[in-house]
C-alpha positions as CSV (number, residue, x, y, z in Angstrom):
1,M,0.0,0.0,0.0
2,P,2.2,2.8,-1.2
3,L,1.8,6.3,0.3
4,T,2.0,9.3,-2.0
5,E,2.3,13.0,-1.0
6,T,3.1,16.1,-3.0
7,P,3.0,19.7,-2.0
8,A,-0.4,20.2,-3.8
9,V,-2.0,16.9,-2.8
10,P,-2.6,15.4,0.6
11,P,-1.2,11.9,1.2
12,F,-3.3,9.0,-0.1
13,R,-3.0,5.3,-0.5
14,L,-3.5,2.8,-3.4
15,M,-3.3,-1.0,-3.0
16,L,-1.1,-2.3,-5.8
17,P,-0.9,-5.9,-7.1
18,A,2.2,-7.9,-6.3
19,G,5.2,-6.9,-8.4
20,W,3.9,-3.4,-8.9
21,E,5.6,-0.3,-7.5
22,E,5.0,3.4,-7.1
23,L,7.8,5.6,-8.4
24,P,8.2,9.4,-8.4
25,A,8.0,10.9,-11.8
26,D,11.5,12.2,-11.9
27,R,14.7,11.7,-13.8
28,A,16.0,9.1,-11.4
29,S,12.9,6.9,-12.0
30,I,13.2,7.2,-15.8
31,G,16.9,6.2,-15.4
32,L,15.8,3.2,-13.4
33,L,13.3,2.1,-16.0
34,I,15.8,2.5,-18.7
35,E,18.3,0.4,-16.8
36,R,15.7,-2.4,-16.1
37,S,14.4,-2.4,-19.7
38,S,17.9,-2.5,-21.1
39,A,18.6,-5.6,-19.1
40,V,15.5,-7.3,-20.5
41,F,16.2,-6.4,-24.1
42,A,19.8,-7.5,-23.7
43,S,18.7,-10.9,-22.5
44,Q,16.5,-11.1,-25.6
45,H,19.3,-9.9,-28.0
46,R,17.2,-6.9,-29.1
47,P,19.4,-3.8,-29.0
48,D,17.0,-2.2,-31.6
49,L,14.1,-2.3,-29.1
50,D,16.4,-1.0,-26.4
51,V,17.1,2.2,-28.5
52,E,13.4,2.7,-29.4
53,F,12.3,2.2,-25.8
54,R,14.9,4.7,-24.5
55,R,13.6,7.3,-26.9
56,M,10.0,6.7,-26.0
57,L,10.8,7.0,-22.3
58,E,12.6,10.3,-22.8
59,T,9.6,11.6,-24.8
60,A,7.2,10.4,-22.0
61,Y,9.4,12.1,-19.4
62,R,9.1,15.5,-21.2
63,K,5.3,15.1,-21.4
64,M,5.0,14.2,-17.7
65,Q,6.8,17.3,-16.8
66,Q,4.4,19.4,-18.8
67,G,1.4,17.5,-17.4
68,R,2.2,17.9,-13.7
69,V,2.7,14.2,-13.3
70,F,4.1,13.3,-9.9
71,A,3.9,9.5,-9.6
72,L,4.2,6.4,-11.8
73,Y,2.6,3.0,-11.1
74,L,3.9,-0.1,-13.0
75,Q,5.3,-3.6,-12.7
76,T,8.9,-3.6,-11.6
77,S,9.4,-7.0,-9.9
78,V,8.0,-9.6,-12.2
79,P,9.7,-11.9,-14.8
80,A,10.0,-10.3,-18.3
81,E,7.6,-12.8,-19.8
82,R,4.9,-11.9,-17.3
83,I,5.1,-8.1,-17.7
84,L,1.7,-6.7,-18.7
85,P,1.3,-3.8,-21.2
86,I,-0.2,-1.4,-18.7
87,S,1.1,1.6,-16.8
88,M,-0.5,4.4,-14.7
89,T,0.4,8.0,-13.9
90,A,-0.9,10.4,-11.3
91,A,-1.0,14.1,-11.9
92,V,-2.5,17.3,-10.4
93,A,-5.5,18.8,-12.2
94,D,-6.8,22.3,-11.5
95,G,-10.0,24.1,-12.6
96,Q,-9.7,26.7,-15.3
97,L,-8.7,30.2,-14.2
98,G,-8.7,29.2,-10.6
99,G,-12.3,28.1,-10.7
100,T,-13.8,24.7,-9.9
101,L,-13.6,21.6,-12.1
102,D,-17.4,21.4,-12.3
103,R,-17.6,22.6,-15.9
104,Q,-14.9,20.2,-17.1
105,V,-16.5,17.3,-15.3
106,T,-20.0,18.1,-16.7
107,A,-18.5,18.1,-20.2
108,L,-16.8,14.7,-19.6
109,F,-20.2,13.2,-18.8
110,K,-21.9,14.8,-21.8
111,E,-19.2,14.4,-24.4
112,R,-16.8,11.6,-23.2
113,G,-19.2,9.1,-21.7
114,A,-17.8,9.6,-18.2
115,E,-19.3,7.7,-15.3
116,F,-18.7,7.2,-11.6
117,L,-16.3,4.4,-10.8
118,T,-17.5,3.6,-7.3
119,D,-20.9,3.8,-5.5
120,D,-19.8,6.8,-3.4
121,R,-19.6,8.8,-6.6
122,T,-16.3,10.4,-5.8
123,I,-14.2,9.0,-8.7
124,V,-15.1,10.0,-12.2
125,R,-14.0,7.6,-15.0
126,W,-13.8,7.9,-18.8
127,Q,-11.9,6.2,-21.5
128,A,-11.0,6.4,-25.2
129,D,-8.9,4.6,-27.8
130,A,-6.0,6.5,-29.5
131,S,-3.7,5.8,-32.4
132,S,0.0,5.9,-31.9
133,G,2.6,7.4,-34.3
134,G,6.4,7.5,-34.7
135,D,8.1,4.5,-33.0
136,L,4.7,3.1,-32.0
137,A,3.0,3.4,-35.4
138,G,0.7,0.4,-36.0
139,T,-0.5,0.3,-32.4
140,R,-3.4,1.8,-30.6
141,A,-3.8,2.4,-26.9
142,R,-6.8,2.2,-24.5
143,V,-6.5,5.3,-22.3
144,I,-8.5,5.3,-19.1
145,N,-8.7,8.5,-17.0
146,Y,-9.9,9.1,-13.5
147,L,-10.5,12.2,-11.4
148,V,-10.6,12.4,-7.6
149,P,-11.3,15.8,-6.1
150,V,-8.9,16.9,-3.4
151,P,-10.6,17.6,-0.1
152,G,-10.6,21.1,1.1
153,T,-10.2,22.7,-2.3
154,G,-13.9,23.3,-3.1
155,R,-13.5,21.0,-6.2
156,R,-10.9,23.3,-7.6
157,S,-8.2,20.6,-7.6
158,A,-8.1,16.9,-8.2
159,V,-5.8,13.9,-8.6
160,A,-5.9,12.7,-12.2
161,F,-4.9,9.1,-12.8
162,T,-4.2,8.0,-16.4
163,T,-3.8,4.4,-17.4
164,T,-2.4,3.5,-20.8
165,I,-2.8,0.0,-22.4
166,P,-1.1,-0.2,-25.8
167,Y,-2.2,-3.0,-28.2
168,P,-1.4,-3.9,-31.8
169,T,-3.9,-3.1,-34.5
170,D,-3.0,-6.1,-36.7
171,E,-4.5,-8.6,-34.3
172,D,-8.2,-7.7,-34.5
173,D,-9.7,-10.7,-32.7
174,G,-11.8,-11.6,-29.7
175,F,-8.8,-12.7,-27.6
176,R,-7.1,-9.3,-27.9
177,D,-10.3,-7.5,-27.0
178,A,-10.9,-9.7,-24.0
179,F,-7.3,-9.2,-22.9
180,V,-7.6,-5.4,-23.1
181,D,-10.9,-5.6,-21.2
182,E,-9.2,-7.6,-18.4
183,L,-6.4,-4.9,-18.1
184,C,-9.1,-2.2,-17.9
185,L,-10.7,-4.1,-15.1
186,L,-7.3,-4.3,-13.4
187,S,-6.9,-0.6,-13.7
188,D,-10.4,0.0,-12.3
189,T,-9.7,-2.3,-9.4
190,I,-6.5,-0.5,-8.5
191,V,-8.0,3.0,-8.6
192,S,-11.1,1.8,-6.6
193,T,-8.8,1.2,-3.7
194,F,-7.9,4.9,-3.5
195,A,-8.3,6.4,-0.1
196,W,-7.1,9.7,1.5
197,E,-4.9,9.3,4.5
198,P,-6.6,10.3,7.8
199,A,-5.6,13.7,9.1
200,A,-2.9,13.5,11.8
């Protein structure tokens, strides 16, 4: 049950599956991921994939800095053949011009098919499929987003979780679709365990 805290977000907890880890979204974590992935690609004699993955991680790091991402959630302690194509980030989301997030959330329900993840109606969830380009051309990704309002902010600030599940487009069959659906369920299960830490 990792504990996360940033200057803008009170501490909270998520229950992660075995083999998963929470990492800060910083240069050191990206370096660790590059080191671990390089070892996997070296064992598979695929230096070409190592180069591509390094480039993708560097691009992802720049995007995370722009998007106020403060934590990464992914598998780090499982055998290479059991790594699942899924990762999650946590970021800070604020209302426009210092206002509340109400207008954005209303638009999510009307335009993006958003729904509440849990019965207490505190976590908003929506998803979409997106095509990839560049090094990932020929793949698509199921992107699942969640918003959790930060207490005490009058709905002006929230924690935004984003789960990305890449999948190939040349395997359009029921097995692939079922596998992606299972990973979506895994993502929902992880986020549903979200809980704010009690005040000291």
